[in-house]
C-alpha angles and dihedrals in degrees: 000000000000090000092052092049091051091048092054093046089052092059120093116265092247092054092052095055110099107209116214116250116256111261100194119142123245118261090247089067091060094042093052091044091053090046091051093048092052090047091053091048092048092047102043101022096081091044093052091046090054091050092051094045091051089070095060125127126253093278093049123120139202096275139048142305099070120230106212131318123261144126093248096119093048088055091045089051094067097035092084091219107113099348096063127223096333095144094053093043089050092052092046092051092049093049093044091049091050091050091047092048094051095048092044094051095046095047095040090052091049092048091049090054092046096050092053085089130037117254136175111284095011093131091050092051092048094051091044088057093049090049089057089051097054097039112113108263097220092049091048092048091051091049092052093047091050091047090055090049095050091048092050097246124135115240115235140161095257097047118027095019089049092055092044092053092045088058087062102038102041096063091049090048094049092048090052091049090050088057092047094046092052089069094046113109112224090208090074097065090037088057091049090053091048087055090055102262119152121234091258091049090049092053093044100042103028114019101038096049092049094046096041095104089051092049091051088053090051089050092050090050091049097047098045093044091050096041095061101025111135113158098054092043099048097082097027107048096082123207095334120073129224118220097269090049090049092051089051092051091048091056087061097046112017120074101176137092089263085090090058089048090055091052090050093052092046092051092048091052091050092050091048091052092046093046092050092049094049090044089054092051092050090047091052092048093051091046091051091048091050092049089051091051090049092054091054 
C-alpha cells in the first residue's frame, strides 16, 4: 500500500487528475425528441387554435389574427339562428349517451357474471360479439336503417340509433368486464355464501363494491363512444340530428366561429365526464383502502 501511494505521488499532477466520462446523449435521443415534439404540435396545435378562435368578437373570422375577445359565438351557438339546432342536438346526444351507458353497464355486468363458468354456446356468443365489434360502422348503420324501413318502423335517435350504437359499445363493455372478472377471486363470494348471504346479497354487498371501478370504466367507454359516434348514427338517427351529425351539417353550411365554439363546448363536456369518472375511481380506491386499514 505504501509503494502504491509513493508511485501515485510520483506522477505529475495532470496525470493524477481523473476526468469524468462524457455524459452526452446519443443523436437518436434528440431526433426522437424532435419527432415527438412535432407530433404533439401537429396533434394538439389545431385543437388549441380552435379553442382560442372560438372566443373571438362579432367581427372575428375563422383564421388568425383574432379580432377582440368575447363570448358572442357561444351565445350565437344556442340561439338557433345561423348555427342550427345545436341545443336540441346536444340534449339528444346526452340522453342517448346516458341510455347507451346504462344498458352497456347492465348487460356487460351480466355477461361478465355469465362467462365466469362455461356454458353451451359460449364460444359462439363470444365470436358473435367480436364480429359486431369489427364490422364497419357505416355498413352496419346502413343495414339497421334498411331493416327499419323494410319492417315499416320509423328510424329515430332513440330506437334505431340506440341499437346501432349498442352494437359498438356492448362488445367494448363486455371485453372490459372480462378483464375485470379475471382478477376477481371466487373465494370472496364463496365466503359470503358460507356466512349465509343470499345470491342477491352477495352481488350487492360483495361483487358490486369490488367491481365498481371496472363498472365505472365500462360506463366511461359507453358514454364517450356514444357521445361522438357518427358512422353508426348517420343512417339511423332519423330526421333529428345528434351532436356529431349537427357538427357535420354545420361544416357544410356555417362559416363562422360558432362552429369552433361548438367544438370547445363539446370538448369541455367530454373532459368533465372523464374527470368525474376518474375521480369516482380514485374515491372508491381510497375508500376501500381506508376500510382495509380499519379492519386491521
